[in-house]
MIFIFI-792417 format. One record per residue: x, y, z of N, C-alpha, C, O in turn. Coordinates in steps of 0.1 Angstrom, whole numbers, plus 2048, in hexadecimal, padded with zeros to 3 digits. Example, Ala and Ser with C-alpha at 12.3 -4.5 7.8 and 13.67 -1.06 7.14 Angstrom:
BEGIN
8847C784E87B7D384E8847DF84E88E7DF855
8807EA8478897F584788180084F88680B850
***
This chain:
BEGIN
C0DA149FBC14A079FEC0A9FEA04C05A00A0F
C089F39FEBFF9E9A03C059E1A0FC109DCA0E
BFE9E1A1AC029D9A26BFB9CCA27BF19CAA22
C029C3A2EBFC9B6A30C009B1A3EC079B8A46
BFB9A6A42BFE9A0A4FBF19A1A57BE699FA52
BF39A3A64BE79A3A6DBDF9B0A6BBE49BAA66
BD29AFA6DBC99BBA6BBCE9C7A74BD49C4A7F
BCC9D3A70BD19DEA77BCB9E0A85BD19E4A8F
BBE9DDA86BB79DEA93BBD9D3A9DBBF9D6AA9
BC09C7A98BC69BDAA0BD49C1AA4BD89C0AAF
BDB9C7A9ABE99CCA9DBE99D7AA8BF29D8AB0
BDF9E0AA8BDE9EAAB2BDB9E5AC0BE19E9AC9
BD39DBAC1BD09D4ACEBDD9CDAD3BE19CFADE
BE39C6ACABEF9BEACEBFB9C8AD2C019C6ADC
BFD9D2ACBC089DCACEC059E3ADBC0F9E5AE2
BF99E7ADDBF69EEAEABF89E5AF6BFD9E9B00
BF39D8AF5BF59CFB00C039CCB03C089CCB0E
C0B9C9AF8C199C6AFAC219D2AFFC2A9D0B08
C1E9DDAFAC249E9AFFC219ECB0DC2A9F0B15
C159E9B11C119ECB1FC189E3B28C1C9E7B33
C1B9D6B24C229CDB2DC319D1B2EC369D2B39
C379D5B23C459DAB24C469E7B2AC509EAB31
C3C9EFB29C3C9FCB30C3C9FBB3FC43A02B46
C339F2B44C339EFB52C419EBB57C459EFB62
C489E2B50C559DEB53C5F9E9B53C689EAB5C
C5D9F2B49C669FEB48C64A07B54C6EA0EB58
C58A08B59C56A11B65C5DA0CB71C63A13B78
C5D9FEB73C659F8B7EC749FBB7CC7B9FEB85
C789FAB6FC869FDB6DC8AA0CB6FC94A0FB74
C80A14B6CC82A23B6FC84A25B7EC8CA2DB82
C7CA1FB86C7DA20B95C8BA1BB99C91A22BA1
C8FA10B94C9CA0BB97CA7A14B93CB1A16B99
CA5A1BB87CAFA24B82CB0A31B8BCBBA36B8E
CA5A36B8FCA5A41B99CACA3EBA6CB3A46BAB
CA9A32BABCB0A2DBB7CBFA2DBB4CC7A31BBD
CC3A28BA9CD2A27BA6CD8A35BA5CE4A37BA8
CD0A3FBA0CD6A4CB9FCD7A54BACCE0A5CBAD
CCDA52BB5CCDA5ABC1CD1A53BCECD2A59BD9
CD3A45BCDCD6A3EBD9CE3A43BE0CEEA42BD9
CE2A47BECCEEA4CBF4CF6A57BEDD02A57BEE
CEEA5FBE6CF5A6BBDFCEDA77BE3CE1A78BE5
CF5A82BE3CEFA8FBE5CEAA94BD8CEEA8FBCD
CE1A9DBD9CDAAA2BCCCE4AA8BC2CE3AA5BB6
CEEAAFBC7CF8AB5BBED01AABBB8D08AAEBAE
D01A9EBBDD0AA94BB8D03A8BBADD09A83BA7
CF6A8DBACCEEA85BA2CF2A8AB94CF3A96B91
CF4A81B8BCF6A84B7DCEAA8AB76CE0A82B73
CE9A96B75CDDA9DB70CD9A99B62CCDA99B5E
CE3A98B5ACE1A94B4CCDAA87B4BCD0A85B44
CDFA7DB52CDAA6FB51CCCA6FB58CC3A69B53
CCAA77B62CBDA78B69CB3A7EB60CA7A7AB5F
CB7A88B58CADA8FB4FCA9A85B44C9EA84B40
CB3A7EB3ECB0A74B34CA7A69B39C9EA65B32
CA9A65B45CA1A5AB4CC92A5FB4CC89A57B49
C90A6BB51C83A71B52C7CA73B44C71A70B42
C84A77B3BC7FA79B2DC7BA6CB26C71A6CB20
C83A62B28C7FA55B23C72A50B28C69A4BB21
C70A51B35C63A4DB3BC58A56B37C4DA51B34
C5AA63B35C50A6CB31C4BA68B23C3FA68B20
C55A66B1AC51A63B0CC4AA55B0BC41A54B04
C4FA4CB13C48A3FB13C3AA40B18C31A39B12
C38A47B23C2BA49B28C22A50B1EC16A4CB1C
C27A5BB18C1FA62B0EC1BA59B02C0FA59AFE
C24A51AFEC21A48AF3C17A3DAF7C0EA3AAEF
C18A39B03C0EA2FB08C00A35B09BF6A2FB05
BFFA41B0EBF2A48B0FBECA4BB01BE0A48AFF
BF4A4FAF8BEFA52AEABEAA44AE4BE0A44ADD
BF1A3AAE6BEDA2DAE1BE0A28AE6BD7A23ADF
BDEA2BAF3BD1A27AFABC6A30AF4BBBA2BAF1
BC8A3DAF2BBEA46AECBBBA41ADEBAFA41ADA
BC5A3EAD7BC3A3AAC9BBBA2DAC8BB3A2BAC0
BBEA24AD1BB7A17AD2BA8A19AD5B9FA13ACF
BA5A22ADEB98A25AE2B90A2CAD7B84A2AAD4
B97A35AD0B91A3CAC4B8DA32AB9B82A33AB3
B97A29AB6B94A20AABB8AA15AAEB82A12AA5
B8AA10ABAB81A05ABDB74A09AC2B6AA02AC2
B73A15AC8B66A1AACEB61A26AC8B56A26AC3
B68A31AC9B63A3EAC5B60A3FAB6B56A44AB2
B69A3BAAEB68A3CA9FB66A2FA98B6AA2EA8C
B61A25A9FB61A18A99B57A17A8DB58A0FA84
B4DA1FA8DB43A1FA83B44A2BA79B3CA2DA70
B4FA33A7BB51A3EA72B56A3AA65B53A40A5A
B5FA31A64B66A2CA58B5EA20A52B59A18A59
B5EA20A45B57A15A3EB5CA07A42B549FEA44
B69A06A43B6F9F9A46B719F6A54B789EDA58
B6B9FFA5DB6C9FDA6BB79A01A71B80A0AA6C
B7C9FCA7DB88A00A84B959FEA7DB9EA06A7E
B969F4A74BA29F2A6CBA59FEA64BB1A02A62
B9BA04A5EB9CA10A56BA1A1CA5EBA9A24A59
B9CA1DA6ABA1A28A73BB0A27A76BB7A31A75
BB4A1BA79BC3A19A7CBCBA1AA70BD8A1CA71
BC5A19A64BCDA1BA58BCEA2AA54BD5A2EA4B
BC6A33A5BBC6A41A57BD1A48A5EBD1A4AA6A
BDBA4CA56BE7A52A5CBE5A61A5FBEEA67A65
BDAA66A5BBD7A74A5DBD2A77A6BBD0A82A6F
BCFA6CA72BCAA6EA80BD5A74A89BE1A71A88
BD1A7EA91BDBA86A99BE2A7CAA3BEEA7FAA6
BDBA72AA8BE2A69AB1BEDA61AAABF7A5EAB0
BEBA5EA9DBF5A57A96C02A5FA94C0DA5AA96
C00A6CA91C0BA75A8FC13A77A9DC1FA76A9D
C0BA79AA8C12A7BAB5C1AA6FAB9C25A71ABE
C14A63AB8C1BA57ABDC28A54AB5C31A50ABB
C28A58AA8C34A55AA1C3EA60AA3C4AA5EAA2
C3AA6CAA6C43A77AAAC4AA73AB7C56A76AB9
C42A6EAC0C48A6AACDC52A5EACBC5CA5EAD2
C4FA55AC2C58A4AABFC65A4FABAC70A4BABE
C64A59AB1C71A5EAABC79A65AB6C85A63AB6
C73A6DABEC7AA74AC9C80A69AD3C8CA6BAD7
C79A5FAD6C7DA55ADFC89A4DADAC93A4BAE1
C88A4AACDC93A43AC6CA0A4BAC6CABA46AC9
C9FA58AC2CAAA61AC1CB1A63ACFCBDA63AD0
CA8A64AD9CAEA65AE7CB5A59AEBCC0A5AAF1
CB0A4DAE8CB7A41AECCC4A3FAE4CCEA3BAEA
CC4A42AD7CD0A41AD0CDAA4CAD4CE7A49AD5
CD6A57AD8CDFA62ADDCE6A5EAEACF1A61AEC
CDEA57AF3CE4A52AFFCF0A48AFCCFAA49B03
CEDA3FAF3CF8A35AF0D04A3DAEAD0FA39AEE
D02A46AE2D0DA4EADCD15A56AE7D21A56AE7
D0DA5BAF1D13A62AFCD1CA59B04D27A5CB09
D17A4DB07D1EA43B0FD2BA40B08D36A3EB0E
D2AA3EAFAD36A3BAF3D40A46AF4D4CA43AF5
D3CA52AF3D46A5EAF5D4CA5EB03D58A60B04
D44A5BB0DD49A5CB1BD54A51B1DD5EA53B23
D51A45B17D5BA3AB19D67A3CB11D73A39B16
D66A40B05D72A42AFCD79A4FAFFD85A50AFC
D72A59B04D78A67B06D7EA6CAF9D88A72AFA
D76A6AAEFD7BA6FAE2D6FA73AD9D66A6BAD8
D6FA7FAD4D64A83ACBD65A7DABDD5BA7CAB6
D71A79AB9D72A73AACD6BA66AABD67A62AA0
D6BA5EAB6D65A51AB5D56A51AB3D51A47AAF
D50A5CAB6D41A5DAB5D3DA65AA8D31A68AA7
D46A67A9FD42A6FA93D38A68A8BD2EA6DA87
D3BA5BA88D32A53A80D25A51A86D1AA53A80
D24A4CA93D17A4BA99D0FA58A9AD03A58A99
D16A63A9CD0FA70A9CD0AA74A8FCFEA79A8E
D11A71A84D0CA74A77CFFA6BA74CF5A70A6E
D00A5FA78CF4A56A76CE9A5BA7ECDDA5AA7A
CEBA60A8ACE1A65A93CDAA71A8CCCEA72A8D
CE2A7AA87CDCA86A80CD4A82A74CC9A88A72
CD9A78A6DCD1A73A61CC4A6DA66CB9A6EA5F
CC4A66A71CB8A60A76CAEA6BA7ACA2A69A78
CB3A75A81CAAA80A85CA4A87A79C98A8AA79
CACA89A6ECA6A8FA63C9BA87A5CC90A8CA59
C9EA7AA5AC94A71A53C88A6FA5CC7DA6FA57
C8AA6EA69C7FA6CA72C75A78A73C69A76A71
C7BA84A74C72A8FA75C6CA93A68C61A98A67
C73A8FA5DC6DA91A4FC61A88A4EC57A8CA48
C62A7CA53C57A72A52C4BA77A5AC40A76A55
C4EA7CA66C43A81A6EC3CA8DA68C30A8EA68
C44A96A62C3EAA1A5BC36A9DA4FC2BAA2A4D
C3AA93A48C33A8EA3CC25A88A41C1BA8AA3A
C26A81A4CC19A7BA51C10A86A56C04A85A54
C15A91A5CC0DA9BA61C06AA3A55BFBAA9A57
C0BAA2A49C05AA8A3DBFDA9EA35BF8AA2A2A
BFCA92A3ABF6A87A32BE7A89A32BE1A8FA3B
BE0A82A28BD2A81A28BCDA74A2DBD6A6BA31
BC1A71A2DBBBA65A33BBFA58A2BBC0A4DA31
BC2A5AA1EBC6A4EA16BD5A4EA13BD9A49A09
BDDA54A1CBEBA55A19BF3A48A1ABFDA46A14
BEEA3FA22BF5A32A24BFDA32A31BF8A37A3B
C09A2CA31C11A29A3DC17A36A42C17A40A3B
C1DA35A4EC23A40A54C2FA45A4CC31A52A4A
C37A3DA46C43A41A3FC41A3DA30C3AA34A2C
C48A45A28C4AA40A1AC54A34A1CC5BA33A26
C54A2BA12C5CA1FA14C6BA23A15C72A1DA1E
C70A2CA0DC7EA30A0EC81A36A1BC8CA33A21
C79A3FA20C7CA46A2CC7BA3DA38C84A3EA41
C71A34A38C70A2BA43C7CA21A44C82A1FA4F
C80A1CA39C8BA13A39C98A1AA3DCA0A15A45
C9AA26A39CA6A2EA3CCA6A31A4BCB0A2FA51
C9BA35A51C9BA38A5FC9EA2CA68CA7A2DA70
C97A21A65C9AA15A6DCA8A10A6BCAFA0CA75
CADA11A5FCBBA0CA5DCC5A15A64CCFA10A69
CC2A22A64CCCA2CA6ACCCA2AA79CD7A2AA7F
CC0A29A7FCC0A27A8ECC6A1AA92CCCA19A9D
CC4A10A8ACCAA03A8DCD9A03A8CCE09FEA95
CDEA0AA82CECA0BA80CF2A13A8BCFDA10A90
CECA1EA8FCF1A27A99CF2A1FAA6CFCA21AAD
CE8A18AAACE8A10AB6CF3A06AB6CFAA04AC0
CF49FEAACCFE9F3AABD0C9F8AABD159F3AB2
D0FA03AA3D1CA08AA3D20A0EAB0D2BA0BAB5
D18A16AB6D1BA1CAC3D1DA12ACED26A12AD6
D14A08ACED149FEAD9D219F5AD6D279F1AE0
D249F2ACAD309EBAC7D3D9F2ACBD469EBAD1
D3E9FFAC8D4AA06ACCD4BA07ADCD55A06AE1
D3FA08AE2D3FA09AF1D439FCAF7D4C9FCB00
D3E9F1AF2D429E4AF7D509E1AF4D579DBAFD
D559E4AE9D639E2AE5D6D9E9AEFD779E4AF3
D699F6AF2D729FEAFAD729F8B09D7D9F7B0F
D679F4B0ED669EEB1BD6E9E1B1BD759DEB25
D6C9D9B11D749CCB10D839CFB10D8A9C7B17
D879D8B09D969DBB08D9B9E0B16DA69DCB1A
D939E8B1DD979EDB2AD989E1B33DA19E0B3B
D8E9D8B33D8E9CCB3BD9A9C4B39DA09BEB42
D9E9C2B2CDAA9BAB29DB69C0B2EDBF9B9B32
DB79CDB2DDC49D4B31DC69D4B40DD19D3B45
DBB9D5B48DBC9D6B56DBB9C8B5DDBD9C7B69
DB79BEB56DB59B1B5DDC19ABB63DC09A5B6E
DCD9ADB5DDD99A8B62DDE9B0B6FDE69ABB77
DD99BCB70DDE9C5B7BDD39C6B86DD69CDB90
DC89C0B84DBD9C2B8EDC19BBB9BDC69B0B9B
DBE9C2BA6DC19BDBB4DB49B9BBBDB49B5BC7
DA89BBBB4D9C9B7BBBD939AFBB0D979ADBA5
D889ABBB5D7F9A3BACD759ACBA4D6D9A7B9D
D779B9BA5D6E9C2B9ED729C1B8FD7E9C1B8B
D689C0B86D6A9BEB78D5F9C6B70D549C8B75
D629C9B64D599D0B5BD519C7B53D489CBB4B
D539BAB54D4C9B0B4CD3D9B1B4DD369B0B43
D379B2B59D289B3B5AD239BFB53D189BEB4D
D2A9CAB54D259D6B4DD269D4B3ED1D9D8B36
D319CDB39D329CAB2BD279C2B26D219C4B1B
D239B8B2ED189AFB2AD0B9B6B29D039B3B20
D089BFB33CFB9C5B33CFA9CFB27CEF9D1B22
D059D5B23D059DEB17D029D6B0BCFB9DBB02
D099CBB0AD069C2AFECF89BDAFECF19BDAF4
CF39B9B0ACE59B5B0BCDB9BFB07CD19BDB00
CDE9CCB0BCD59D7B08CD59D9AF9CCA9DCAF3
CE09D9AF2CE19DBAE4CDA9D0ADCCD39D2AD3
CDC9C3AE1CD69B8ADACC69B9ADCCBF9B6AD2
CC29BCAE8CB39BDAEACAD9C7AE1CA29C5ADB
CB39D3ADFCAE9DDAD7CAE9D9AC8CA49DBAC1
CB99D3AC4CBB9CFAB6CB19C3AB2CAC9C3AA7
CAF9BAABCCA69AFAB9C989B4AB6C919ADAAF
C939BFABCC869C4AB9C879CDAADC7D9CDAA5
C919D5AABC929DFAA0C949D8A93C8E9DDA89
C9C9CEA92C9E9C7A85C919C1A7FC8F9C3A74
C899BAA87C7D9B5A82C739C0A7EC6B9BEA74
C749CBA85C6C9D7A81C709DCA73C679DFA6A
C7D9DCA70C819E0A63C7D9D6A58C799DAA4D
C7E9C9A5CC7A9BEA52C6B9C0A4FC679BEA44
C639C2A5AC549C3A58C519CFA4FC489CFA47
C589DAA51C569E6A49C599E4A3BC529E8A32
C659DDA38C699DBA2AC5E9D2A23C5B9D3A18
C599C8A2BC4F9BFA25C419C4A26C379BDA22
C3F9D1A2AC329D7A2BC289CFA34C1D9CDA31
C2E9C9A3FC269C1A48C219C9A54C289D2A59
C149C8A57C0E9CFA62C159CCA70C129D3A7A
C1D9C2A71C249BFA7DC2D9CAA81C319CAA8D
C319D3A78C399DEA7BC339E7A86C3B9ECA8E
C269E8A86C209F0A90C219EBA9EC239F2AA8
C209DDA9FC229D7AACC309D8AB1C339DCABC
C3A9D6AA8C489D7AACC4C9E6AAFC549E8AB8
C469EFAA8C499FDAABC45A01AB9C4CA08AC0
C399FDABDC34A00ACAC3C9F9AD5C3D9FEAE0
C419EDAD2C499E6ADCC579EDADEC5D9ECAE8
C5C9F4AD3C699FAAD4C69A05ADFC74A08AE5
C5EA0CAE1C5EA17AEAC63A13AF8C6CA19AFD
C5CA0AAFFC61A07B0CC6E9FFB0CC76A00B16
C719F8B01C7E9F1B00C8A9FAB00C949F7B06
C89A05AF9C93A0FAF9C96A14B08CA2A15B0C
C8BA17B0FC8DA1BB1DC93A10B26C9CA13B2E
C8EA04B24C939F9B2CCA29F7B29CAA9F4B33
CA69F8B1DCB59F6B19CBDA01B20CC89FEB25
CB8A0DB21CBFA17B28CC0A15B37CCAA17B3D
CB4A12B3DCB4A10B4BCBCA04B50CC3A05B5A
CBD9F9B49CC49EDB4DCD39F0B4ECD99EAB57
CD89F8B46CE69FBB46CE9A03B53CF3A00B5A
CE1A0DB56CE4A15B62CE2A0DB6ECEAA0FB78
CD8A05B6FCD69FDB7BCE29F3B7DCE69F1B88
CE69EDB72CF29E3B74CFE9EAB78D069E5B80
D019F6B73D0D9FEB77D0CA02B86D15A01B8E
D00A06B8ACFEA0AB98CFF9FEBA1D059FFBAC
CFA9F2B9ECFB9E6BA6D0A9E3BA8D0E9DFBB3
D129E3B9DD209E0B9ED279EABA7D309E6BAE
D249F7BA6D2AA01BAED27A00BBCD30A01BC5
D1A9FEBC0D169FCBCED1C9F0BD4D1F9F0BE0
D1D9E5BCCD239D9BD1D329DBBD5D379D6BDF
D399E2BCCD479E6BCFD489EEBDBD519ECBE3
D3F9F8BDCD40A01BE8D3D9FABF5D439FCBFF
D349F0BF4D309E8C00D3C9E0C05D3F9DFC11
D439DABFBD4E9D1BFFD5A9DAC05D609D6C0E
D5C9E6BFFD669EFC04D639F3C12D6C9F3C1B
D579F6C15D539FBC22D549EFC2CD599F1C38
D519E3C28D519D8C31D609D5C35D639D2C40
D699D5C2BD779D3C2ED7D9DDC37D849DAC40
D799EAC35D7F9F4C3DD7A9F4C4BD819F8C54
D6E9EEC4ED699EDC5BD6F9E1C63D6C9E0C6F
D779D9C5CD7D9CEC63D749C2C65D769BBC6E
D6A9C1C5DD609B6C5FD629ABC54D599A4C51
D6E9AAC4FD719A0C45D6F992C49D6C989C41
D71990C56D70982C5BD6297DC5AD5F971C5A
D58986C5AD4A983C59D45982C4BD3B97BC48
D4C989C42D46989C34D4F983C2AD4A97EC1F
D5C981C2CD6597BC23D6C970C29D71971C34
D6E965C22D7595AC27D8495EC28D89966C21
D8B957C32D9995BC34DA1958C28DAB95FC25
D9E94DC22DA7949C17DA5951C0ADAC94FC00
D9C95BC0BD9A964BFFDA1971C01DA0979BF8
DA8973C0CDB097FC0EDBB980C05DC3976C03
DBD98CBFEDC998DBF6DD698FBFEDD5992C0A
DE198CBF8DEE98EBFFDF099DC02DEE9A5BF9
DF39A0C0FDF49AEC13E039B3C12E0B9ACC17
E059BFC0DE139C4C0DE179C8C1BE0F9CCC23
E249C7C1DE2A9CAC2AE319D8C29E389DAC1F
E309E0C33E379ECC34E429EBC3FE3F9E8C4A
E4E9EEC3BE5A9EDC44E5F9FBC47E62A02C3E
E5F9FEC53E64A0BC58E72A0AC5CE75A03C66
E7BA11C56E8AA11C59E8DA1DC62E8BA29C5D
E92A1BC6EE94A26C77E9FA2FC73E9EA3BC72
EABA29C70EB6A31C6BEC0A29C64EC1A1DC66
EC8A2FC5CED3A29C55EDFA31C56EE0A3DC52
EEAA2BC5DEF6A32C60F02A2EC57F04A22C56
F08A37C52F14A35C4AF20A3CC50F1FA48C52
F2BA35C52F37A3BC58F42A3DC4EF45A35C46
F47A49C4EF52A4DC45F5FA45C48F61A41C54
F67A43C3EF74A3DC40F7DA45C4AF86A3FC50
F7BA52C4AF84A5AC52F81A58C61F8AA5CC69
F76A53C64F73A52C72F74A44C77F70A41C83
F7AA3BC6FF7BA2DC73F88A2AC7AF89A20C81
F92A33C79F9FA31C80FA5A24C7CFA9A1CC84
FA5A21C6EFACA15C6AFA4A08C69FA99FEC64
F97A09C6DF8F9FDC6DF8A9FCC5EF85A06C59
F8A9F0C58F859EFC4AF769F1C49F6E9EEC52
F739F5C3EF659F8C3BF5C9ECC3BF509ECC3E
F629E0C38F5B9D4C38F579D0C46F4E9C7C48
F5D9D6C50F5A9D2C5EF4F9DBC64F4B9DAC6F
F4B9E5C5CF419EFC61F339EAC5DF2F9EBC51
F2B9E6C66F1E9E2C62F159EFC60F169F9C67
F0C9EDC57F029F8C55EF79F6C5FEF19EBC61
EF4A01C66EEAA00C71EDCA01C6BED8A0CC67
ED59F6C6BEC79F6C65EBE9EFC6FEBF9E3C71
EB49F6C74EAC9F1C7EE9D9F1C7AE989FCC75
E979E5C7AE899E4C76E809E7C83E819DFC8C
E799F1C83E719F5C8FE639EDC8FE5F9E8C99
E5C9EDC84E4F9E7C84E4B9E2C76E519E7C6C
E429D9C75E3C9D4C69E2D9D6C6AE279D1C73
E279DDC60E199DFC61E129DAC54E189D9C49
E069D5C56DFE9D1C4BDF39DBC49DEC9DFC52
DF39E1C3DDE89EBC3ADDA9E5C39DD99D9C37
DD19EDC3CDC39E8C3BDBF9E4C2DDC49EAC24
DB79DAC2CDB39D5C1FDA89DCC19D9E9DEC20
DA99E1C0DD9E9E8C06D9C9E3BF8DA69E0BF1
D8F9E2BF4D8C9DDBE7D8E9E9BDDD8C9E7BD1
***
């Protein structure tokens, strides 16, 4: 398959630089995610599944970045005079072990990111039926992805691109569909919950910020993945740049959701603690206090039988009802 666009050696430099910038940002997001997972929590209270996925995403991103740097050094320095056409010919050689490894890492990273979105969808919906379609798409993505990696591992020096055209288009289309469907179902469920509880809410806490960050994460991933698919269909070398950028973007999309949820939760806990300590006069304006329900304690209620009235009419008998005290409960968010 004849490729066109920017030269492959230029694409390798651009992809490594852009991936390095995004990787640095993803490391900062990783630190924020770890803080969100362990802040004011005991070790046994930490979600171990999410923590494991967080570490795995960083590990795969780091491994991909290292392989890209090694590959860049091999093509531009170590083997620059080995190939007749120079460095561009080296980067076009799919039989290089670094090429196989970096694409295997990409497949694993993509499947892990899509699996996290499907898992979130299951947790929010609490139904296995709702994730049947995304799970089938995920399995198809795994099959096509690992088939492509196997094909590349068996390729010769003149084999061409990483994927056959059909396999490449199928993989990118499947992973894009999986992400969009899962994210759409997740956002719809949260939106419906927000609509149902908005009329009954007694505090300012809302799910809208979480809904927005979920949508933003899906859009950010799709904005990079869709041009990658277009470049692949057009046999444009820009696909290599876009593919390397996808690695840290998948991690960033995962981290940003966890951090936003943690910020919302910690803000809610802080307000609750502040109210319970009775410092509302320092933190909240008086006119922002909600109306507080009153508790009325009735000491006793006496009813007299007709037989003990000695001829006095029942309409003359007052019911004895005494209000002892009125209390205002403490305000809690």
